[in-house]
N, C-alpha and C positions, 0 to 999 in steps of 0.2 A: 297830623298829615296823617293818612295809611298808606303805609309801603306796602303794593302786590307782590306774591312770593313769586320768585321765574317760574314758570309752565314750562315743565318737564316730559318730551315726548317722548312715549316709548311704543317701539317698534313691535310690531303683533304679528303674530305669522297667522295667514290669513288661508286659513282651511276652506277649501268648499267640499261644502257635504253629497254624499254621492246619492241622489237619487234611484239611477237605474240601472239595475241588475248591465252588469257589463256583454255575457252572452248572449240574448234575446232583448235586451234593455225596455223590455215593462218598470215600469215604476214597481220600486220596490216599498209597501204599503206595507208592512208586517210587519213586526216586533222583531222575531225574530227573518236573524238576519245570517247565508256563510260568510266568514270570514275569511281568507286567503293571501297572502302574499302581499298586505297592506292593501287589498282591493275588499268590497263588498261585493259576491252576489244573491238570488234571490232560492238558490237551492244548491245540495251537494252538485245533482244532475247539470247546472247549468255551468257547475268551476268547471264538471270536467269537460264537456263540452267545447269552454273556451283553453282548457291546460289542449287538448286534440288537436283543436283549431290552430294554437298556436305553434302544434311541432308538427302539423302540416305542414305552415308557413315554413318551419327552420327547412324540411328536406326538402323544397321545392329551391331554396336560395343554391 
């Protein structure tokens, strides 16, 4: 009689891959991406754009 080993369930962190730029919402097809503060942008220009809009939101409140 063969006995099966108990199955152990491993909890893997599910990380969704970011496919669009957060500033311009264009799909990121290029290999090179601009990574800042844990997020991906398609270029430095878009990162600065998102940074400025974030500052404007803080001033509005």
